[in-house]
All heavy atoms as a GROMACS GRO file, in nm:
protein
  463
    1MET      N    1  -0.574  -0.863   1.346
    1MET     CA    2  -0.559  -0.758   1.248
    1MET      C    3  -0.564  -0.812   1.106
    1MET      O    4  -0.626  -0.754   1.020
    1MET     CB    5  -0.428  -0.683   1.275
    1MET     CG    6  -0.399  -0.574   1.177
    1MET     SD    7  -0.485  -0.424   1.224
    1MET     CE    8  -0.412  -0.311   1.113
    2LEU      N    9  -0.495  -0.924   1.080
    2LEU     CA   10  -0.496  -0.981   0.946
    2LEU      C   11  -0.638  -1.017   0.902
    2LEU      O   12  -0.673  -0.999   0.786
    2LEU     CB   13  -0.407  -1.105   0.938
    2LEU     CG   14  -0.257  -1.082   0.952
    2LEU    CD1   15  -0.182  -1.214   0.943
    2LEU    CD2   16  -0.206  -0.986   0.848
    3ALA      N   17  -0.716  -1.067   0.995
    3ALA     CA   18  -0.854  -1.104   0.962
    3ALA      C   19  -0.934  -0.982   0.921
    3ALA      O   20  -1.014  -0.988   0.828
    3ALA     CB   21  -0.919  -1.174   1.081
    4GLU      N   22  -0.911  -0.869   0.987
    4GLU     CA   23  -0.983  -0.747   0.954
    4GLU      C   24  -0.953  -0.698   0.812
    4GLU      O   25  -1.037  -0.642   0.746
    4GLU     CB   26  -0.946  -0.636   1.052
    4GLU     CG   27  -0.991  -0.660   1.194
    4GLU     CD   28  -0.936  -0.555   1.288
    4GLU    OE1   29  -0.896  -0.447   1.242
    4GLU    OE2   30  -0.932  -0.582   1.409
    5LEU      N   31  -0.831  -0.720   0.768
    5LEU     CA   32  -0.789  -0.674   0.636
    5LEU      C   33  -0.806  -0.781   0.528
    5LEU      O   34  -0.774  -0.757   0.413
    5LEU     CB   35  -0.642  -0.632   0.641
    5LEU     CG   36  -0.610  -0.520   0.739
    5LEU    CD1   37  -0.460  -0.499   0.746
    5LEU    CD2   38  -0.681  -0.391   0.700
    6ASN      N   39  -0.854  -0.899   0.567
    6ASN     CA   40  -0.867  -1.012   0.476
    6ASN      C   41  -0.734  -1.055   0.417
    6ASN      O   42  -0.730  -1.116   0.311
    6ASN     CB   43  -0.968  -0.982   0.364
    6ASN     CG   44  -1.109  -0.974   0.416
    6ASN    OD1   45  -1.150  -1.051   0.502
    6ASN    ND2   46  -1.185  -0.878   0.365
    7THR      N   47  -0.624  -1.023   0.484
    7THR     CA   48  -0.492  -1.060   0.434
    7THR      C   49  -0.478  -1.211   0.427
    7THR      O   50  -0.419  -1.262   0.332
    7THR     CB   51  -0.383  -1.000   0.524
    7THR    OG1   52  -0.405  -0.860   0.532
    7THR    CG2   53  -0.246  -1.027   0.471
    8GLY      N   54  -0.531  -1.281   0.524
    8GLY     CA   55  -0.522  -1.427   0.524
    8GLY      C   56  -0.583  -1.488   0.400
    8GLY      O   57  -0.530  -1.584   0.344
    9LYS      N   58  -0.693  -1.430   0.353
    9LYS     CA   59  -0.757  -1.480   0.230
    9LYS      C   60  -0.665  -1.463   0.110
    9LYS      O   61  -0.663  -1.546   0.020
    9LYS     CB   62  -0.888  -1.406   0.206
    9LYS     CG   63  -0.997  -1.442   0.304
    9LYS     CD   64  -1.125  -1.367   0.272
    9LYS     CE   65  -1.232  -1.396   0.375
    9LYS     NZ   66  -1.356  -1.323   0.346
   10ARG      N   67  -0.590  -1.355   0.107
   10ARG     CA   68  -0.496  -1.332  -0.004
   10ARG      C   69  -0.385  -1.437  -0.004
   10ARG      O   70  -0.347  -1.489  -0.107
   10ARG     CB   71  -0.433  -1.193   0.005
   10ARG     CG   72  -0.533  -1.084  -0.012
   10ARG     CD   73  -0.580  -1.076  -0.155
   10ARG     NE   74  -0.667  -0.963  -0.173
   10ARG     CZ   75  -0.773  -0.963  -0.250
   10ARG    NH1   76  -0.805  -1.068  -0.318
   10ARG    NH2   77  -0.847  -0.856  -0.261
   11TYR      N   78  -0.332  -1.466   0.115
   11TYR     CA   79  -0.226  -1.567   0.124
   11TYR      C   80  -0.276  -1.705   0.082
   11TYR      O   81  -0.200  -1.784   0.027
   11TYR     CB   82  -0.169  -1.574   0.266
   11TYR     CG   83  -0.084  -1.456   0.304
   11TYR    CD1   84  -0.107  -1.386   0.422
   11TYR    CD2   85   0.020  -1.413   0.222
   11TYR    CE1   86  -0.028  -1.278   0.458
   11TYR    CE2   87   0.098  -1.304   0.257
   11TYR     CZ   88   0.074  -1.238   0.374
   11TYR     OH   89   0.151  -1.132   0.410
   12GLU      N   90  -0.400  -1.732   0.108
   12GLU     CA   91  -0.458  -1.863   0.073
   12GLU      C   92  -0.497  -1.870  -0.074
   12GLU      O   93  -0.517  -1.979  -0.127
   12GLU     CB   94  -0.580  -1.889   0.159
   12GLU     CG   95  -0.547  -1.908   0.305
   12GLU     CD   96  -0.670  -1.912   0.393
   12GLU    OE1   97  -0.784  -1.908   0.340
   12GLU    OE2   98  -0.655  -1.918   0.515
   13ASN      N   99  -0.509  -1.757  -0.141
   13ASN     CA  100  -0.551  -1.753  -0.281
   13ASN      C  101  -0.428  -1.769  -0.371
   13ASN      O  102  -0.357  -1.674  -0.399
   13ASN     CB  103  -0.621  -1.619  -0.308
   13ASN     CG  104  -0.675  -1.609  -0.448
   13ASN    OD1  105  -0.628  -1.674  -0.541
   13ASN    ND2  106  -0.775  -1.523  -0.465
   14ARG      N  107  -0.404  -1.890  -0.417
   14ARG     CA  108  -0.286  -1.921  -0.496
   14ARG      C  109  -0.280  -1.836  -0.624
   14ARG      O  110  -0.175  -1.790  -0.664
   14ARG     CB  111  -0.285  -2.069  -0.531
   14ARG     CG  112  -0.159  -2.115  -0.600
   14ARG     CD  113  -0.042  -2.126  -0.503
   14ARG     NE  114   0.049  -2.013  -0.523
   14ARG     CZ  115   0.130  -1.963  -0.432
   14ARG    NH1  116   0.133  -2.013  -0.312
   14ARG    NH2  117   0.208  -1.863  -0.457
   15ARG      N  118  -0.394  -1.817  -0.688
   15ARG     CA  119  -0.397  -1.739  -0.812
   15ARG      C  120  -0.351  -1.595  -0.787
   15ARG      O  121  -0.274  -1.539  -0.864
   15ARG     CB  122  -0.538  -1.741  -0.870
   15ARG     CG  123  -0.545  -1.691  -1.011
   15ARG     CD  124  -0.679  -1.727  -1.072
   15ARG     NE  125  -0.725  -1.613  -1.148
   15ARG     CZ  126  -0.848  -1.590  -1.182
   15ARG    NH1  127  -0.943  -1.672  -1.146
   15ARG    NH2  128  -0.881  -1.485  -1.252
   16PHE      N  129  -0.397  -1.536  -0.679
   16PHE     CA  130  -0.355  -1.402  -0.644
   16PHE      C  131  -0.206  -1.398  -0.612
   16PHE      O  132  -0.133  -1.311  -0.659
   16PHE     CB  133  -0.435  -1.349  -0.524
   16PHE     CG  134  -0.389  -1.215  -0.476
   16PHE    CD1  135  -0.430  -1.100  -0.540
   16PHE    CD2  136  -0.303  -1.204  -0.368
   16PHE    CE1  137  -0.386  -0.975  -0.498
   16PHE    CE2  138  -0.259  -1.080  -0.324
   16PHE     CZ  139  -0.301  -0.965  -0.390
   17MET      N  140  -0.159  -1.490  -0.531
   17MET     CA  141  -0.018  -1.491  -0.492
   17MET      C  142   0.073  -1.514  -0.612
   17MET      O  143   0.182  -1.459  -0.619
   17MET     CB  144   0.006  -1.598  -0.385
   17MET     CG  145  -0.062  -1.568  -0.252
   17MET     SD  146  -0.014  -1.411  -0.176
   17MET     CE  147   0.153  -1.446  -0.130
   18ASP      N  148   0.027  -1.592  -0.709
   18ASP     CA  149   0.107  -1.616  -0.829
   18ASP      C  150   0.129  -1.488  -0.909
   18ASP      O  151   0.229  -1.475  -0.980
   18ASP     CB  152   0.041  -1.722  -0.918
   18ASP     CG  153   0.056  -1.862  -0.862
   18ASP    OD1  154   0.139  -1.883  -0.770
   18ASP    OD2  155  -0.016  -1.952  -0.911
   19LEU      N  156   0.036  -1.393  -0.898
   19LEU     CA  157   0.054  -1.265  -0.967
   19LEU      C  158   0.176  -1.189  -0.915
   19LEU      O  159   0.234  -1.107  -0.987
   19LEU     CB  160  -0.071  -1.178  -0.950
   19LEU     CG  161  -0.198  -1.226  -1.016
   19LEU    CD1  162  -0.315  -1.138  -0.974
   19LEU    CD2  163  -0.182  -1.227  -1.168
   20LEU      N  164   0.215  -1.216  -0.794
   20LEU     CA  165   0.329  -1.148  -0.733
   20LEU      C  166   0.463  -1.207  -0.776
   20LEU      O  167   0.568  -1.146  -0.754
   20LEU     CB  168   0.317  -1.152  -0.581
   20LEU     CG  169   0.189  -1.093  -0.523
   20LEU    CD1  170   0.185  -1.112  -0.372
   20LEU    CD2  171   0.175  -0.947  -0.560
   21GLU      N  172   0.461  -1.323  -0.841
   21GLU     CA  173   0.584  -1.391  -0.881
   21GLU      C  174   0.662  -1.313  -0.985
   21GLU      O  175   0.784  -1.321  -0.990
   21GLU     CB  176   0.553  -1.531  -0.934
   21GLU     CG  177   0.508  -1.628  -0.828
   21GLU     CD  178   0.619  -1.661  -0.729
   21GLU    OE1  179   0.735  -1.678  -0.771
   21GLU    OE2  180   0.589  -1.668  -0.609
   22ASP      N  181   0.593  -1.239  -1.070
   22ASP     CA  182   0.660  -1.168  -1.180
   22ASP      C  183   0.672  -1.019  -1.155
   22ASP      O  184   0.683  -0.941  -1.249
   22ASP     CB  185   0.584  -1.192  -1.311
   22ASP     CG  186   0.592  -1.337  -1.355
   22ASP    OD1  187   0.697  -1.400  -1.334
   22ASP    OD2  188   0.493  -1.387  -1.410
   23THR      N  189   0.674  -0.980  -1.029
   23THR     CA  190   0.690  -0.839  -0.996
   23THR      C  191   0.828  -0.794  -1.041
   23THR      O  192   0.929  -0.858  -1.013
   23THR     CB  193   0.675  -0.817  -0.845
   23THR    OG1  194   0.546  -0.863  -0.806
   23THR    CG2  195   0.689  -0.671  -0.809
   24LYS      N  196   0.832  -0.682  -1.113
   24LYS     CA  197   0.960  -0.632  -1.164
   24LYS      C  198   1.040  -0.567  -1.053
   24LYS      O  199   0.987  -0.505  -0.963
   24LYS     CB  200   0.936  -0.528  -1.273
   24LYS     CG  201   0.879  -0.584  -1.398
   24LYS     CD  202   0.865  -0.475  -1.503
   24LYS     CE  203   0.807  -0.533  -1.629
   24LYS     NZ  204   0.800  -0.434  -1.736
   25LYS      N  205   1.171  -0.581  -1.064
   25LYS     CA  206   1.260  -0.507  -0.977
   25LYS      C  207   1.263  -0.363  -1.029
   25LYS      O  208   1.247  -0.339  -1.149
   25LYS     CB  209   1.401  -0.564  -0.983
   25LYS     CG  210   1.412  -0.704  -0.930
   25LYS     CD  211   1.554  -0.753  -0.945
   25LYS     CE  212   1.564  -0.897  -0.897
   25LYS     NZ  213   1.700  -0.948  -0.912
   26ILE      N  214   1.284  -0.268  -0.942
   26ILE     CA  215   1.289  -0.129  -0.983
   26ILE      C  216   1.401  -0.106  -1.086
   26ILE      O  217   1.388  -0.023  -1.175
   26ILE     CB  218   1.301  -0.034  -0.861
   26ILE    CG1  219   1.265   0.108  -0.898
   26ILE    CG2  220   1.438  -0.042  -0.799
   26ILE    CD1  221   1.122   0.132  -0.927
   27SER      N  222   1.506  -0.184  -1.077
   27SER     CA  223   1.616  -0.172  -1.172
   27SER      C  224   1.578  -0.220  -1.312
   27SER      O  225   1.645  -0.188  -1.410
   27SER     CB  226   1.739  -0.248  -1.123
   27SER     OG  227   1.709  -0.386  -1.111
   28GLU      N  228   1.468  -0.295  -1.324
   28GLU     CA  229   1.422  -0.345  -1.452
   28GLU      C  230   1.320  -0.253  -1.519
   28GLU      O  231   1.277  -0.279  -1.630
   28GLU     CB  232   1.359  -0.484  -1.434
   28GLU     CG  233   1.454  -0.587  -1.380
   28GLU     CD  234   1.385  -0.717  -1.343
   28GLU    OE1  235   1.263  -0.717  -1.319
   28GLU    OE2  236   1.456  -0.817  -1.338
   29VAL      N  237   1.281  -0.148  -1.450
   29VAL     CA  238   1.176  -0.059  -1.499
   29VAL      C  239   1.238   0.062  -1.569
   29VAL      O  240   1.331   0.123  -1.517
   29VAL     CB  241   1.088  -0.010  -1.380
   29VAL    CG1  242   0.989   0.096  -1.424
   29VAL    CG2  243   1.016  -0.127  -1.317
   30ASN      N  244   1.186   0.094  -1.685
   30ASN     CA  245   1.225   0.216  -1.754
   30ASN      C  246   1.130   0.325  -1.704
   30ASN      O  247   1.013   0.329  -1.741
   30ASN     CB  248   1.214   0.200  -1.904
   30ASN     CG  249   1.252   0.325  -1.979
   30ASN    OD1  250   1.287   0.427  -1.920
   30ASN    ND2  251   1.248   0.318  -2.111
   31VAL      N  252   1.182   0.415  -1.622
   31VAL     CA  253   1.096   0.516  -1.561
   31VAL      C  254   1.030   0.607  -1.663
   31VAL      O  255   0.928   0.668  -1.636
   31VAL     CB  256   1.172   0.599  -1.455
   31VAL    CG1  257   1.213   0.512  -1.339
   31VAL    CG2  258   1.291   0.670  -1.514
   32GLU      N  259   1.085   0.616  -1.782
   32GLU     CA  260   1.025   0.697  -1.888
   32GLU      C  261   0.892   0.638  -1.936
   32GLU      O  262   0.812   0.709  -1.997
   32GLU     CB  263   1.122   0.710  -2.006
   32GLU     CG  264   1.254   0.776  -1.970
   32GLU     CD  265   1.236   0.920  -1.925
   32GLU    OE1  266   1.151   0.990  -1.979
   32GLU    OE2  267   1.310   0.960  -1.833
   33ASP      N  268   0.868   0.513  -1.908
   33ASP     CA  269   0.744   0.446  -1.949
   33ASP      C  270   0.628   0.470  -1.853
   33ASP      O  271   0.516   0.427  -1.880
   33ASP     CB  272   0.766   0.294  -1.961
   33ASP     CG  273   0.860   0.257  -2.074
   33ASP    OD1  274   0.878   0.340  -2.165
   33ASP    OD2  275   0.915   0.146  -2.069
   34TYR      N  276   0.653   0.538  -1.741
   34TYR     CA  277   0.552   0.552  -1.637
   34TYR      C  278   0.538   0.697  -1.592
   34TYR      O  279   0.634   0.773  -1.593
   34TYR     CB  280   0.588   0.467  -1.514
   34TYR     CG  281   0.594   0.319  -1.545
   34TYR    CD1  282   0.713   0.260  -1.590
   34TYR    CD2  283   0.482   0.240  -1.532
   34TYR    CE1  284   0.718   0.124  -1.619
   34TYR    CE2  285   0.487   0.104  -1.561
   34TYR     CZ  286   0.605   0.048  -1.605
   34TYR     OH  287   0.609  -0.086  -1.634
   35ASP      N  288   0.418   0.732  -1.552
   35ASP     CA  289   0.393   0.863  -1.491
   35ASP      C  290   0.425   0.859  -1.342
   35ASP      O  291   0.461   0.960  -1.283
   35ASP     CB  292   0.248   0.905  -1.509
   35ASP     CG  293   0.214   0.933  -1.655
   35ASP    OD1  294   0.301   0.984  -1.728
   35ASP    OD2  295   0.101   0.903  -1.695
   36ALA      N  296   0.408   0.743  -1.282
   36ALA     CA  297   0.434   0.727  -1.139
   36ALA      C  298   0.465   0.581  -1.110
   36ALA      O  299   0.425   0.492  -1.185
   36ALA     CB  300   0.313   0.770  -1.058
   37ILE      N  301   0.536   0.558  -1.004
   37ILE     CA  302   0.560   0.423  -0.953
   37ILE      C  303   0.516   0.425  -0.808
   37ILE      O  304   0.563   0.506  -0.729
   37ILE     CB  305   0.708   0.384  -0.965
   37ILE    CG1  306   0.753   0.386  -1.111
   37ILE    CG2  307   0.731   0.246  -0.904
   37ILE    CD1  308   0.902   0.364  -1.130
   38TYR      N  309   0.423   0.336  -0.775
   38TYR     CA  310   0.368   0.330  -0.640
   38TYR      C  311   0.436   0.216  -0.565
   38TYR      O  312   0.428   0.100  -0.606
   38TYR     CB  313   0.217   0.307  -0.647
   38TYR     CG  314   0.150   0.297  -0.513
   38TYR    CD1  315   0.134   0.410  -0.433
   38TYR    CD2  316   0.102   0.176  -0.466
   38TYR    CE1  317   0.072   0.402  -0.310
   38TYR    CE2  318   0.040   0.166  -0.344
   38TYR     CZ  319   0.026   0.280  -0.266
   38TYR     OH  320  -0.035   0.271  -0.144
   39LEU      N  321   0.506   0.248  -0.460
   39LEU     CA  322   0.576   0.150  -0.379
   39LEU      C  323   0.507   0.138  -0.245
   39LEU      O  324   0.479   0.239  -0.181
   39LEU     CB  325   0.722   0.192  -0.360
   39LEU     CG  326   0.799   0.215  -0.489
   39LEU    CD1  327   0.929   0.285  -0.462
   39LEU    CD2  328   0.822   0.084  -0.562
   40THR      N  329   0.480   0.016  -0.202
   40THR     CA  330   0.409  -0.003  -0.077
   40THR      C  331   0.496  -0.075   0.024
   40THR      O  332   0.599  -0.130  -0.009
   40THR     CB  333   0.282  -0.087  -0.098
   40THR    OG1  334   0.320  -0.218  -0.141
   40THR    CG2  335   0.192  -0.025  -0.202
   41GLY      N  336   0.450  -0.075   0.145
   41GLY     CA  337   0.519  -0.150   0.248
   41GLY      C  338   0.481  -0.098   0.385
   41GLY      O  339   0.411   0.001   0.399
   42GLY      N  340   0.532  -0.165   0.483
   42GLY     CA  341   0.507  -0.126   0.621
   42GLY      C  342   0.617  -0.035   0.672
   42GLY      O  343   0.680   0.037   0.596
   43HIS      N  344   0.642  -0.044   0.800
   43HIS     CA  345   0.743   0.041   0.860
   43HIS      C  346   0.883   0.014   0.807
   43HIS      O  347   0.969   0.102   0.807
   43HIS     CB  348   0.742   0.025   1.012
   43HIS     CG  349   0.625   0.090   1.076
   43HIS    ND1  350   0.509   0.021   1.104
   43HIS    CD2  351   0.605   0.218   1.113
   43HIS    CE1  352   0.422   0.104   1.158
   43HIS    NE2  353   0.476   0.224   1.165
   44GLY      N  354   0.907  -0.106   0.760
   44GLY     CA  355   1.040  -0.141   0.709
   44GLY      C  356   1.086  -0.055   0.593
   44GLY      O  357   1.205  -0.030   0.578
   45VAL      N  358   0.993  -0.007   0.514
   45VAL     CA  359   1.032   0.072   0.396
   45VAL      C  360   1.092   0.207   0.436
   45VAL      O  361   1.167   0.266   0.358
   45VAL     CB  362   0.916   0.091   0.297
   45VAL    CG1  363   0.866  -0.043   0.249
   45VAL    CG2  364   0.802   0.169   0.358
   46MET      N  365   1.063   0.254   0.554
   46MET     CA  366   1.124   0.380   0.600
   46MET      C  367   1.276   0.365   0.605
   46MET      O  368   1.348   0.462   0.589
   46MET     CB  369   1.072   0.419   0.738
   46MET     CG  370   0.928   0.459   0.740
   46MET     SD  371   0.875   0.526   0.900
   46MET     CE  372   0.910   0.392   1.012
   47PHE      N  373   1.320   0.243   0.626
   47PHE     CA  374   1.463   0.217   0.636
   47PHE      C  375   1.519   0.157   0.507
   47PHE      O  376   1.633   0.183   0.471
   47PHE     CB  377   1.490   0.124   0.754
   47PHE     CG  378   1.436   0.178   0.883
   47PHE    CD1  379   1.316   0.133   0.934
   47PHE    CD2  380   1.504   0.278   0.951
   47PHE    CE1  381   1.265   0.185   1.053
   47PHE    CE2  382   1.454   0.330   1.069
   47PHE     CZ  383   1.334   0.284   1.120
   48ASP      N  384   1.438   0.076   0.437
   48ASP     CA  385   1.485   0.008   0.316
   48ASP      C  386   1.491   0.100   0.195
   48ASP      O  387   1.589   0.098   0.121
   48ASP     CB  388   1.395  -0.112   0.283
   48ASP     CG  389   1.398  -0.218   0.390
   48ASP    OD1  390   1.497  -0.223   0.466
   48ASP    OD2  391   1.303  -0.297   0.397
   49PHE      N  392   1.387   0.178   0.171
   49PHE     CA  393   1.382   0.261   0.050
   49PHE      C  394   1.491   0.366   0.045
   49PHE      O  395   1.554   0.382  -0.060
   49PHE     CB  396   1.244   0.325   0.032
   49PHE     CG  397   1.135   0.227  -0.010
   49PHE    CD1  398   1.007   0.273  -0.027
   49PHE    CD2  399   1.159   0.093  -0.031
   49PHE    CE1  400   0.904   0.187  -0.066
   49PHE    CE2  401   1.059   0.006  -0.069
   49PHE     CZ  402   0.932   0.052  -0.087
   50PRO      N  403   1.517   0.438   0.152
   50PRO     CA  404   1.623   0.541   0.145
   50PRO      C  405   1.761   0.481   0.118
   50PRO      O  406   1.849   0.550   0.067
   50PRO     CB  407   1.619   0.607   0.282
   50PRO     CG  408   1.482   0.582   0.332
   50PRO     CD  409   1.445   0.447   0.279
   51GLN      N  410   1.780   0.354   0.147
   51GLN     CA  411   1.910   0.288   0.126
   51GLN      C  412   1.922   0.226  -0.012
   51GLN      O  413   2.028   0.180  -0.050
   51GLN     CB  414   1.932   0.181   0.233
   51GLN     CG  415   1.922   0.229   0.374
   51GLN     CD  416   2.018   0.343   0.406
   51GLN    OE1  417   2.132   0.341   0.363
   51GLN    NE2  418   1.971   0.443   0.477
   52SER      N  419   1.815   0.225  -0.090
   52SER     CA  420   1.814   0.158  -0.220
   52SER      C  421   1.882   0.243  -0.327
   52SER      O  422   1.834   0.348  -0.364
   52SER     CB  423   1.669   0.128  -0.262
   52SER     OG  424   1.667   0.083  -0.396
   53GLN      N  425   1.992   0.192  -0.377
   53GLN     CA  426   2.064   0.261  -0.485
   53GLN      C  427   1.980   0.261  -0.613
   53GLN      O  428   1.985   0.356  -0.691
   53GLN     CB  429   2.200   0.195  -0.509
   53GLN     CG  430   2.294   0.211  -0.392
   53GLN     CD  431   2.318   0.357  -0.355
   53GLN    OE1  432   2.343   0.441  -0.441
   53GLN    NE2  433   2.308   0.388  -0.226
   54ASP      N  434   1.901   0.155  -0.637
   54ASP     CA  435   1.817   0.149  -0.756
   54ASP      C  436   1.709   0.256  -0.754
   54ASP      O  437   1.679   0.318  -0.856
   54ASP     CB  438   1.752   0.011  -0.771
   54ASP     CG  439   1.854  -0.096  -0.804
   54ASP    OD1  440   1.956  -0.063  -0.870
   54ASP    OD2  441   1.834  -0.212  -0.765
   55LEU      N  442   1.649   0.282  -0.638
   55LEU     CA  443   1.549   0.387  -0.628
   55LEU      C  444   1.612   0.525  -0.645
   55LEU      O  445   1.555   0.613  -0.709
   55LEU     CB  446   1.476   0.381  -0.494
   55LEU     CG  447   1.371   0.272  -0.479
   55LEU    CD1  448   1.318   0.270  -0.337
   55LEU    CD2  449   1.259   0.291  -0.578
   56LYS      N  450   1.729   0.542  -0.592
   56LYS     CA  451   1.798   0.671  -0.606
   56LYS      C  452   1.830   0.699  -0.752
   56LYS      O  453   1.822   0.814  -0.797
   56LYS     CB  454   1.925   0.672  -0.523
   56LYS     CG  455   1.900   0.680  -0.375
   56LYS     CD  456   2.029   0.678  -0.297
   56LYS     CE  457   2.002   0.677  -0.148
   56LYS     NZ  458   2.125   0.673  -0.070
   57ALA      N  459   1.868   0.594  -0.826
   57ALA     CA  460   1.900   0.612  -0.968
   57ALA      C  461   1.777   0.647  -1.047
   57ALA      O  462   1.782   0.721  -1.142
   57ALA     CB  463   1.964   0.484  -1.022
   0.00000   0.00000   0.00000
């Protein structure tokens, strides 16, 4: 499955992975500065996001 999505290539691409190092926490974002916030993830987010106090705020 990873090969089909080229995910392995992303993990091997250091420059791409380095872009993820400075991802802001939701608590660091001023929601007034954005029209939308797109959050991604797999099945785990069904359980993680509803429990997040920062997202609720």
